[in-house]
C-alpha positions in Angstrom: 0.0 0.0 0.0 1.4 3.4 -1.0 2.5 5.8 1.8 1.8 9.5 1.7 3.9 12.4 3.1 2.0 14.4 5.7 2.4 18.2 5.9 4.1 18.0 9.3 6.8 15.7 7.9 8.3 18.1 5.3 11.0 19.3 7.7 11.0 16.1 9.8 13.9 13.7 10.3 14.0 11.3 7.3 15.0 8.4 9.6 11.9 9.1 11.7 9.7 9.2 8.6 10.9 5.8 7.7 10.7 4.3 11.2 7.1 5.4 11.7 6.2 3.3 8.6 8.0 0.2 9.9 11.2 -0.2 11.9 13.7 -3.1 11.7 13.5 -3.5 15.5 10.7 -3.7 18.1 9.8 -0.6 20.0 7.1 0.8 22.2 6.0 4.4 21.6 6.3 6.2 24.9 3.3 8.3 26.1 3.3 12.0 25.4 5.0 14.1 28.1 2.8 16.4 30.1 4.6 19.4 28.5 3.9 18.2 25.0 0.3 17.4 25.9 -0.1 20.9 27.2 1.4 22.3 24.0 -1.0 20.4 21.8 -4.0 21.3 24.0 -3.1 25.0 23.9 -2.7 24.9 20.1 -6.1 23.1 19.8 -7.9 25.6 22.0 -6.4 28.6 20.1 -7.4 27.0 16.8 -10.9 26.4 17.9 -11.3 30.0 19.2 -10.1 31.5 15.9 -12.3 29.2 13.8 -15.4 30.1 15.9 -14.6 33.8 15.6 -14.2 33.5 11.8 -17.6 31.6 11.6 -19.2 34.5 13.5 -17.7 37.1 11.2 -18.7 35.1 8.1 -22.1 33.4 8.6 -22.1 31.9 5.1 -19.0 29.8 5.7 -19.3 26.0 5.2 -17.6 23.2 7.1 -17.6 20.0 5.0 -17.7 16.5 6.5 -15.7 14.7 3.9 -13.0 15.1 1.2 -15.7 14.6 -1.5 -17.8 17.4 -0.1 -14.7 19.7 0.1 -14.0 19.0 -3.6 -17.6 19.7 -4.5 -17.6 23.0 -2.6 -14.4 24.1 -4.4 -15.9 23.2 -7.8 -19.0 25.2 -6.9 -16.9 28.2 -5.8 -17.8 28.4 -2.1 -16.2 31.6 -0.8 -14.9 30.3 2.5 -14.5 26.7 3.6 -13.5 26.0 7.2 -11.9 22.7 8.3 -11.6 21.5 4.7 -10.7 17.9 4.0 -8.5 17.8 1.0 -8.2 14.8 -1.4 -4.7 13.4 -1.4 -2.3 14.1 -4.3 -1.8 10.6 -5.7 1.1 11.6 -8.1 3.0 13.6 -5.5 2.1 11.1 -2.8 1.3 13.8 -0.3 -1.6 14.9 1.9 -2.4 18.3 3.3 -4.3 19.6 6.3 -5.3 23.2 6.5 -7.8 25.1 8.6 -9.4 27.3 6.0 -9.6 27.8 2.3 -10.5 31.2 0.9 -11.6 31.7 -2.7 -9.3 34.2 -4.5 -10.4 34.0 -8.1 -10.2 31.5 -10.9 -7.5 29.2 -12.3 -8.6 28.4 -15.8 -12.0 26.7 -15.5 -11.6 26.0 -11.8 -12.1 28.3 -8.8 -8.8 29.1 -7.1 -8.2 28.9 -3.3 -5.5 30.0 -0.9 -4.9 27.9 2.2 -4.8 29.3 5.8 -3.3 27.7 8.9 -4.0 28.8 12.5 -0.9 28.5 14.7 -0.2 29.1 18.3 3.2 30.6 17.6 4.7 34.0 16.5 4.9 34.6 12.8 6.7 38.0 12.5 9.2 40.0 14.4 10.3 43.6 14.5 12.6 44.4 11.5 13.0 48.1 10.7 13.9 47.6 7.0 11.3 44.9 6.2 7.6 44.7 5.6 5.0 41.9 5.7 1.5 41.6 4.2 -1.2 41.7 6.9 -4.8 40.8 6.4 -7.6 40.5 8.9 -10.1 37.9 10.0 -12.9 40.3 8.9 -11.4 40.5 5.3 -9.8 37.2 4.6 -8.8 37.6 1.0 -5.1 38.3 0.4 -6.1 41.0 -2.1 -7.6 42.9 0.8 -4.4 42.8 2.8 -1.9 45.7 3.3 1.8 45.8 3.8 2.9 46.7 7.4 6.3 48.3 7.7 8.7 47.3 10.4 7.9 43.6 10.5 9.7 40.6 9.0 9.0 36.9 9.0 10.6 35.0 11.9 13.3 32.5 11.0 12.4 30.2 13.9 11.7 26.5 13.2 8.0 26.6 14.0 7.4 29.3 11.4 9.5 27.4 8.8 7.5 24.3 9.5 4.2 26.2 9.1 5.4 27.8 5.8 6.4 24.4 4.4 3.0 22.9 5.4 1.4 25.7 3.4 3.6 25.0 0.5 2.5 21.3 0.6 -1.1 22.4 0.7 -0.5 24.7 -2.3 1.0 21.8 -4.3 -2.0 19.5 -3.3 -4.4 22.2 -4.4 -2.4 22.5 -7.6 -2.8 18.8 -8.3 -6.6 19.2 -7.7 -6.7 22.2 -10.1 -7.7 24.7 -7.4 -4.4 26.4 -6.5 -4.0 30.2 -6.4 -1.8 31.0 -9.5 0.1 33.5 -7.3 0.7 30.8 -4.6 -0.5 33.0 -1.7 -1.0 31.4 1.7 -1.9 32.7 5.1 -1.1 32.1 8.7 -3.1 33.3 11.7 -0.7 33.8 14.6 -1.1 33.4 18.3 -2.4 36.9 18.6 -5.1 36.3 16.0 -3.3 38.4 13.3 -3.5 37.1 9.7 -0.3 37.3 7.6 0.0 36.5 3.9 3.0 35.1 2.0 3.7 34.6 -1.7 5.3 31.2 -1.8 6.2 31.4 -5.5 8.9 34.1 -5.0 12.3 34.0 -3.3 11.1 36.4 -0.6 10.8 33.5 1.9 13.7 31.2 1.1 13.1 28.9 4.1 9.7 27.9 2.9 9.3 28.9 -0.7 7.9 26.4 -3.2 11.4 25.9 -4.6 12.7 24.9 -1.1 9.6 22.8 -0.5 10.0 20.9 -3.7 13.6 19.9 -2.9 12.6 18.7 0.6 9.6 16.8 -0.8 11.8 15.0 -3.4 14.2 13.9 -0.6 11.3 12.5 1.5 9.6 10.9 -1.4 12.8 9.0 -2.0 12.6 7.8 1.6 9.0 6.5 1.1 10.0 4.7 -2.0 13.1 3.2 -0.4 11.1 2.1 2.6 8.5 0.3 0.4 11.4 -1.5 -1.3 12.8 -2.6 2.0 9.3 -3.7 3.3 8.8 -5.8 0.1 12.3 -7.2 -0.5 14.3 -6.7 2.6 18.0 -5.7 2.4 19.6 -2.6 4.0 17.2 -0.2 5.8 16.8 3.0 3.7 17.8 5.5 6.4 20.2 5.7 9.3 20.1 7.7 12.6 21.4 11.2 12.7 20.9 14.2 15.1 17.9 16.3 14.2 16.3 19.3 16.1 13.2 17.1 16.8 15.3 14.5 18.6 14.3 15.6 22.2 10.6 14.8 21.5 11.1 11.8 19.2 9.8 8.4 20.3 12.9 6.8 18.8 15.3 9.0 20.6 16.9 6.4 22.9 17.4 3.9 20.1 19.2 6.5 17.8 21.2 8.2 20.6 22.7 4.9 21.7 24.0 4.2 18.2 25.2 7.8 17.6 27.1 8.1 20.8 28.8 4.7 20.3 30.0 6.0 16.9 30.8 9.5 18.2 28.8 10.6 15.2 29.5 14.1 13.8 25.8 14.9 13.6 25.8 15.1 17.4 27.5 18.5 17.2 24.8 21.1 17.7 23.2 22.5 15.6 24.1 21.0 12.3 21.7 20.5 9.4 21.3 17.3 7.5 23.0 18.8 4.4 26.0 20.0 6.5 26.3 16.5 8.0 26.4 14.9 4.5 29.0 17.4 3.3 31.3 16.7 6.3 31.0 12.9 5.8 31.9 13.3 2.1 35.1 15.0 3.2 36.0 12.3 5.7 34.7 14.1 8.9 32.5 11.4 10.4 33.1 12.0 14.2 33.1 14.8 16.7 36.7 14.0 17.4 37.7 14.5 13.8 35.7 17.8 13.6 37.3 19.1 16.8 40.8 18.7 15.3 40.1 20.9 12.3 41.6 24.4 12.2 38.9 27.0 12.9 41.1 29.8 11.6 41.6 28.1 8.3 37.8 27.5 8.1 37.2 31.3 8.6 39.8 32.3 5.9 38.2 29.8 3.5 35.0 31.9 3.3 36.7 34.5 1.1 39.6 32.4 -0.4 39.7 31.5 -4.0 40.7 27.8 -4.4 42.9 26.5 -7.2 41.1 23.4 -8.5 44.5 21.9 -9.5 45.9 21.9 -6.0 45.0 19.7 -3.0 43.1 21.4 -0.2 42.5 20.8 3.4 38.9 19.8 4.5 38.5 23.2 6.2 39.2 25.0 3.0 36.5 23.2 1.1 33.9 22.9 3.8 34.5 26.4 5.0 33.2 27.8 1.7 30.0 25.7 1.9 29.1 25.4 5.6 28.3 28.7 7.1 30.3 29.3 10.3 32.1 26.0 10.2 34.4 27.4 12.9 31.5 27.5 15.3 30.9 23.8 14.7 34.6 23.1 15.3 34.5 25.0 18.6 31.4 23.1 19.8 33.1 19.8 19.0 36.1 20.9 21.0 33.9 21.8 24.0 32.5 18.3 23.9 35.9 16.7 23.5 37.3 18.6 26.5 34.2 17.8 28.5 33.7 21.4 29.6 32.9 24.8 28.4 35.8 26.9 26.9 36.8 30.5 27.0 36.2 32.9 24.1 38.2 35.8 25.5 41.3 36.2 27.6 41.1 35.1 31.3 41.0 38.7 32.6 38.1 39.5 30.3 35.9 36.7 31.7 33.5 37.9 34.4 30.3 39.7 35.3 29.9 43.2 36.8 29.4 43.1 40.6 27.8 45.5 43.1 27.5 46.1 46.8 23.8 45.0 46.5 23.0 42.5 43.8 19.4 41.4 42.9 18.9 38.4 40.7 15.4 38.6 39.0 13.2 36.0 37.3 9.6 36.0 36.4 7.0 33.3 35.6 4.3 33.7 33.0 1.2 31.8 31.7 -0.5 32.5 28.4 1.4 35.8 27.8 0.6 37.1 31.3 3.1 37.3 34.2 1.8 36.1 37.6 5.1 36.0 39.6 8.1 38.3 39.9 10.8 36.8 42.1 14.2 38.1 43.2 17.1 37.0 45.3 19.1 39.7 47.1 22.8 39.3 47.9 24.4 42.0 50.1 28.2 42.3 49.6 28.4 45.5 51.8 26.1 46.0 54.8 23.2 48.2 53.7 20.6 49.3 56.2 17.0 48.4 55.3 18.0 45.8 52.7 17.3 42.2 53.5 19.1 39.3 51.9 17.3 36.3 50.5 14.3 35.5 48.2 11.4 37.9 47.7 8.3 37.1 45.6 5.4 39.1 44.3 2.7 36.8 43.1 -1.0 36.5 42.0 -2.7 33.1 42.4 -6.2 34.4 41.6 -7.6 35.7 38.3 -4.7 36.7 36.0 -6.3 39.8 34.5 -4.4 42.7 32.9 -4.9 44.7 36.1 -3.6 41.9 38.3 -0.5 41.6 36.1 0.1 45.3 36.3 -0.4 45.3 40.1 2.1 42.6 41.0 4.7 44.3 38.7 4.0 47.6 40.4 4.6 46.0 43.8 7.8 44.4 42.5 9.0 47.7 41.0 8.2 49.7 44.1 10.2 47.2 46.2 13.1 47.3 43.7 13.1 51.1 43.5 13.2 51.3 47.3 16.4 49.1 47.3 18.0 51.4 44.7 17.1 54.4 46.9 18.6 52.9 50.0 21.8 52.1 48.1 22.1 55.6 46.7 21.5 57.2 50.1 24.2 55.0 51.7 26.8 55.2 48.9 26.3 51.6 47.9 26.5 50.3 44.3 23.5 48.4 42.9 22.9 46.0 40.1 20.0 43.7 39.0 20.5 40.6 36.8 18.4 38.4 34.7 19.0 35.7 32.1 17.6 36.6 28.7 16.4 40.2 29.2 14.2 40.0 26.2 11.7 37.9 28.3 11.8 40.1 31.4 11.7 43.3 29.4 8.7 42.1 27.4 6.9 41.3 30.6 7.7 44.7 32.0 6.5 46.4 28.9 3.3 44.4 28.9 2.6 45.2 32.5 2.7 48.9 32.1 0.3 48.8 29.2 -2.4 48.8 32.0 -1.3 52.1 33.7 -1.7 52.4 37.4 -1.7 55.8 39.2 1.3 54.8 41.4 2.9 52.3 38.9 6.0 52.7 36.8 6.0 54.5 33.5 7.8 53.9 30.2 10.3 56.6 31.2 11.0 54.7 34.4 11.8 51.5 32.5 13.9 53.4 29.9 15.9 55.1 32.7 16.5 51.7 34.4 17.6 49.9 31.3 19.8 52.7 30.0 21.6 53.7 33.3 25.3 54.3 33.2 27.0 52.3 34.5 24.5 49.5 33.7 22.2 48.4 36.6 20.2 45.9 34.5 22.5 43.2 33.3 21.5 40.4 30.9 23.6 37.4 32.0 22.9 35.5 28.7 24.7 38.3 26.8 27.6 38.2 29.2 28.0 34.4 28.8 27.5 34.4 25.1 30.4 36.9 24.6 32.8 35.0 26.9 32.0 31.3 26.9 31.9 28.5 24.3 29.6 25.6 25.0 29.0 22.5 23.0 25.7 24.0 21.9 22.9 25.1 24.2 23.1 28.5 26.0 20.1 28.0 28.3 20.3 28.8 32.0 19.6 25.2 32.9 22.6 23.9 31.0 25.0 26.7 32.0 24.2 26.9 35.7 24.5 23.1 36.1 27.9 23.3 34.4 28.7 26.0 37.0 27.9 23.6 39.8 24.3 24.7 40.6 21.4 22.2 40.9 17.7 22.8 41.1 15.7 21.2 43.9 13.0 20.1 41.4 13.6 17.0 39.4 12.0 18.5 36.3 12.9 22.2 36.2 11.6 24.0 33.1 9.5 26.9 32.3 7.1 24.7 30.3 6.7 22.4 33.3 5.9 25.3 35.6 3.0 26.2 33.4 1.5 22.8 34.2 2.1 23.4 37.9 0.4 26.8 37.6 -2.7 25.2 36.1 -3.1 23.3 39.3 -1.9 26.1 41.6 -4.5 28.7 40.5 -7.5 26.5 41.4 -8.5 27.3 45.0 -6.7 26.2 48.1 -6.8 22.5 47.8 -3.8 20.5 49.0 -2.8 20.0 45.4 -3.0 23.7 44.6 -1.0 24.6 47.7 1.7 22.0 46.8 2.0 23.3 43.3 2.3 26.9 44.6 5.2 25.9 46.8 6.8 24.0 43.9 6.6 27.1 41.7 8.0 29.4 44.3 10.9 27.0 44.9 11.5 26.7 41.2 11.5 30.5 40.8 13.8 31.0 43.7 16.2 28.4 42.3 16.2 30.2 38.9 17.2 33.4 40.7 19.9 31.6 42.7 21.1 30.0 39.5 21.9 33.3 37.9 23.9 34.2 41.1 25.8 30.9 40.8 26.5 31.6 37.2 27.8 35.0 38.0 30.1 33.6 40.7 31.4 31.0 38.2 32.2 33.7 35.6 34.1 35.7 38.2 36.1 32.8 39.3 36.4 29.2 37.9 35.5 30.2 34.4 38.7 32.2 34.1 40.7 29.0 34.4 38.9 27.3 31.4 40.9 26.4 28.3 40.6 28.8 25.4 38.6 27.4 22.4 41.6 28.1 20.1 43.9 26.0 22.3 44.9 22.8 20.4 43.6 19.6 21.7 
């Protein structure tokens, strides 16, 4: 029986695509993690809310119950079809799932449709020199959309996956005779904003039709190879390699065991499949081999003209093709040494200190912050300043006013500490890890102005003070330290010797705890509140531990350019 490529498999690991259709070993698919279940539930609820809103705005919309009915509605020219069920493309061996089809004109004798997906992720980001076409749920046709300056498409993986899913839907519609000739496709983001993309152009190289067609051909070959293996046996058509989806893959343990045993080069974060193939072609099959390449030679290769008649080092050839090959070499070296490495000289490693230091962390749920936590460290006695953990939290209804209120209380407390330091001639500094998150929460909180709350000018003054009093530890570490890949607080602080009290410390897990914590005063709710508070306190203490590590042991690390 022929297999078909699903929309969500266009960017997926080719080995996983094959294994899900039949593996050469026995396995049991593990249950979904609570975090992944929550992610899927949130996406489903968002999708349902948007579809219901669209149905209210467009009373004449139709929701078919079968693929045949969807085909009939398109033939008849139905203006808007919600939850369509598309017939599979038999020639291209692909299926598509979209959330809406909007009629955009005609394609020869057939009516033409543009697909729309509803996603619970961000689609655009601020980009001063770019613009993106924005429509609306009230006016769904792309011809009614307008360009919005200052926004560009995000390059994050979720958006790339979404764009490729739309490209697959466009090709399926093309096979059915109902594709938009201009290949326009839309995404409704987590804020309910509709964005349009022309997939036929090179404006969106990560998910253009040209990019999609290449990925589709690769995966179609996998399906054909797997069918040959299933019928006639022989070598399995794919082999394990590291992919960004590995952490959530049901085959992770099986693949990791084999890859680690081989010291496979794909384990160097964050390589793409094409980069891994190139390295293997040039004899670089392990992390150890990659770590022993010359990063300086790799950098020079970017602008070097190679003589085809002369022999060349692998770095010279690969450095022209693999962007930032030197970064991959450094990551491999960090793994080989079993520790992080310095990027700068020993005396340049460190983090600014102060007489009174405040490590800050916040917890949010559904784009609203319910907890601001801080851990105070006093290096010089300061009257009125108490060391230890302080929390400002709301366990009740998380309204915009409640979010603004707890931030006002936190800000008032922080401002008082700064005043006491100034009066007593003490220096002050506050720290966070990944200021983009905390700054975003602050900005959102003051959108609901309170008479005695902070203003935009207060935040601007705080962030722009000289010398700095608001220090992003992520930026400090990124400039000074080389890791084998991840730059998250959980990885860095553990490497610095810190350990969380919770066995499963993560921001996503804390959202599950919050769902229990906010429901009354039951024993389960109270236990979840305590768990969240301990987790938040540990996050604050982790940044302190990371600062202490930077100002001490990290200076004794080997430099990433030191030979192995």
